[in-house]
C-alpha positions as CSV (number, residue, x, y, z in Angstrom):
1,X,6.3,-41.4,-11.9
2,X,4.0,-38.8,-10.3
3,X,1.7,-36.9,-12.7
4,X,2.7,-33.3,-13.5
5,X,0.6,-30.7,-11.8
6,X,-1.4,-28.6,-14.3
7,X,-0.1,-25.0,-14.6
8,X,-1.8,-22.5,-12.4
9,X,-4.1,-20.3,-14.5
10,X,-3.0,-16.8,-15.0
11,X,-5.2,-14.3,-13.2
12,X,-5.2,-10.6,-12.2
13,X,-4.5,-11.7,-8.6
14,X,-1.5,-13.7,-9.6
15,X,-0.1,-10.9,-11.7
16,X,-0.5,-8.4,-8.9
17,X,1.1,-10.7,-6.3
18,X,4.1,-11.4,-8.6
19,X,4.5,-7.7,-9.4
20,X,4.4,-6.8,-5.7
21,X,7.1,-9.4,-5.0
22,X,9.4,-7.9,-7.7
23,X,8.8,-4.3,-6.6
24,X,9.4,-5.0,-2.9
25,X,12.5,-7.1,-3.6
26,X,14.1,-5.2,-6.5
27,X,12.4,-1.8,-6.6
28,X,9.7,-0.4,-8.7
29,X,12.1,0.7,-11.5
30,X,13.0,-2.9,-12.2
31,X,9.4,-4.0,-12.6
32,X,9.0,-4.6,-16.3
33,X,6.4,-6.6,-18.2
34,X,9.1,-8.9,-19.5
35,X,10.5,-9.5,-16.0
36,X,6.9,-10.0,-14.7
37,X,6.2,-12.5,-17.4
38,X,9.4,-14.4,-16.5
39,X,8.3,-14.5,-12.9
40,X,4.9,-15.9,-13.9
41,X,6.5,-18.3,-16.5
42,X,4.3,-16.8,-19.3
43,X,5.0,-14.6,-22.3
44,X,4.7,-11.0,-21.4
45,X,1.9,-10.6,-23.9
46,X,-0.3,-13.0,-21.9
47,X,-0.4,-10.4,-19.1
48,X,-2.2,-7.9,-21.5
49,X,-5.2,-10.2,-21.6
50,X,-5.8,-9.3,-17.9
51,X,-4.4,-5.8,-18.1
52,X,-5.1,-4.4,-21.6
53,X,-3.4,-1.1,-20.9
54,X,-0.2,-2.9,-20.0
55,X,2.3,-1.2,-17.6
56,X,0.0,1.7,-16.9
57,X,-2.8,-0.6,-15.9
58,X,-0.4,-2.6,-13.7
59,X,0.7,0.5,-11.9
60,X,-2.9,1.5,-11.3
61,X,-3.7,-2.0,-10.0
62,X,-0.7,-2.0,-7.6
63,X,-1.7,1.5,-6.2
64,X,-5.3,0.4,-5.7
65,X,-4.1,-2.8,-4.0
66,X,-2.0,-1.2,-1.3
67,X,-4.5,1.6,-0.6
68,X,-7.6,-0.5,-0.3
69,X,-8.3,-1.1,3.4
70,X,-11.4,-2.1,5.2
71,X,-12.4,-1.9,8.8
72,X,-15.4,-3.7,10.2
73,X,-17.8,-1.1,11.8
74,X,-18.4,-1.3,15.6
75,X,-21.7,0.1,16.7
76,X,-20.5,1.5,20.0
77,X,-17.2,2.9,18.8
78,X,-16.4,6.6,19.1
79,X,-15.3,8.4,16.0
80,X,-11.8,8.6,17.4
81,X,-11.7,4.8,17.7
82,X,-13.0,4.4,14.2
83,X,-10.4,6.9,12.9
84,X,-7.6,5.1,14.8
85,X,-8.7,1.7,13.4
86,X,-8.6,3.1,9.8
87,X,-5.2,4.7,10.4
88,X,-3.7,1.4,11.7
89,X,-5.1,-0.6,8.8
90,X,-3.8,1.9,6.3
91,X,-0.4,2.0,7.8
92,X,-0.2,-1.8,7.8
93,X,-1.2,-2.1,4.2
94,X,1.4,0.4,3.0
95,X,4.2,-1.0,5.2
96,X,3.6,-4.5,3.8
97,X,4.7,-3.3,0.3
98,X,7.3,-0.6,0.6
99,X,8.3,-1.1,-3.1
100,X,5.1,0.5,-4.4
101,X,4.7,3.3,-1.8
102,X,5.6,5.9,-4.5
103,X,2.5,4.7,-6.5
104,X,0.2,5.1,-3.4
105,X,1.5,8.6,-2.9
106,X,1.1,9.8,-6.5
107,X,-1.8,8.0,-8.0
108,X,-5.4,9.1,-7.3
109,X,-7.5,6.5,-5.5
110,X,-9.8,4.5,-7.8
111,X,-11.9,1.4,-7.8
112,X,-11.9,-0.5,-4.5
113,X,-9.6,2.1,-2.9
114,X,-12.1,4.9,-3.7
115,X,-15.0,2.7,-2.3
116,X,-13.0,2.2,0.9
117,X,-12.5,5.9,1.3
118,X,-16.2,6.5,1.0
119,X,-16.8,3.7,3.6
120,X,-14.4,5.3,5.9
121,X,-16.2,8.7,5.7
122,X,-19.5,7.0,6.2
123,X,-18.3,5.2,9.4
124,X,-16.8,8.4,10.8
125,X,-20.0,10.3,10.2
126,X,-22.1,7.5,11.7
127,X,-20.0,7.5,14.8
128,X,-20.6,11.2,15.4
129,X,-17.9,13.2,13.5
130,X,-19.2,16.3,11.7
131,X,-16.9,16.9,8.7
132,X,-16.0,13.3,8.0
133,X,-14.8,13.9,4.5
134,X,-12.2,16.5,5.7
135,X,-11.1,14.1,8.4
136,X,-10.6,11.3,6.0
137,X,-8.4,13.5,3.8
138,X,-6.3,14.5,6.9
139,X,-6.0,10.9,8.1
140,X,-4.9,9.7,4.7
141,X,-2.3,12.4,4.4
142,X,-1.0,11.7,7.8
143,X,-0.8,7.9,7.3
144,X,0.9,8.2,3.9
145,X,3.4,10.8,5.0
146,X,4.2,9.0,8.3
147,X,4.8,5.7,6.4
148,X,7.0,7.4,3.9
149,X,9.2,8.7,6.7
150,X,9.1,5.3,8.5
151,X,10.2,3.5,5.4
152,X,13.1,5.9,4.9
153,X,14.2,5.4,8.4
154,X,13.8,1.6,8.3
155,X,16.8,1.2,6.1
156,X,14.8,0.0,3.1
157,X,15.9,1.3,-0.3
158,X,15.5,0.0,-3.8
159,X,18.7,-1.1,-5.5
160,X,20.0,1.3,-8.2
161,X,19.1,0.8,-11.9
162,X,22.5,-0.8,-12.7
163,X,22.4,-3.3,-9.8
164,X,22.8,-7.0,-10.6
165,X,19.6,-9.0,-11.5
166,X,17.8,-10.1,-8.4
167,X,19.7,-7.7,-6.1
168,X,18.0,-7.1,-2.8
169,X,17.1,-3.7,-1.4
170,X,20.1,-1.9,0.1
171,X,20.4,-0.2,3.5
172,X,19.7,3.5,3.5
173,X,22.3,5.8,4.9
174,X,20.1,7.1,7.8
175,X,20.0,5.3,11.1
176,X,17.5,2.5,10.9
177,X,14.5,3.1,13.2
178,X,13.3,0.2,15.4
179,X,9.8,-1.1,15.0
180,X,8.9,0.1,18.5
181,X,10.2,3.6,17.9
182,X,8.2,3.7,14.6
183,X,5.0,2.7,16.4
184,X,5.5,5.2,19.2
185,X,6.1,8.0,16.7
186,X,3.1,7.0,14.6
187,X,0.8,6.9,17.7
188,X,2.1,10.3,19.0
189,X,1.3,11.9,15.7
190,X,-2.0,10.2,15.4
191,X,-3.0,11.4,18.9
192,X,-2.2,15.0,17.9
193,X,-4.2,14.7,14.7
194,X,-7.2,13.3,16.5
195,X,-7.1,16.2,19.0
196,X,-6.9,18.7,16.2
197,X,-9.9,17.1,14.4
198,X,-11.9,17.2,17.7
199,X,-11.3,20.9,18.0
200,X,-12.1,21.6,14.3
């Protein structure tokens, strides 16, 4: 008889991964500490060892996770190329977890997300852009707003509060936008923003 595998130790990373899975599959409103504990096969109180502030700390951690992006600097890149790389990375990170987009839009950046924003400003300044801090604010606003519209048009919507346990996200009423259409719209808006920043 094969030996039983030892249980995987509980960690902050496992907690965040499980929480993202629940939020993306069932919606943020159905993410409770009890449901998260069930998914991790631990008592809900065990989660507090890693997140002492409980649900509030979990929400902060999820927002930080989906808004922390990094881009390797390229010495010969123009500031437009740097800005475009950051915009693409930010869009990809947010689209990967539509269930927690609301947190990314409403919670102020902190921890690793705040460090990434500073890194973005430093890279833009180093590549020749004057007001890098203002450019970062504009880029973040564009990416977040664009992704919010894209998710609305994609057909993704969290199930209502009274949905059955484990219910999957339901289609939105608007016409679903294809991936190609979404990319085209994103690039068109990004081009316009970069032209505006160049004139500023």
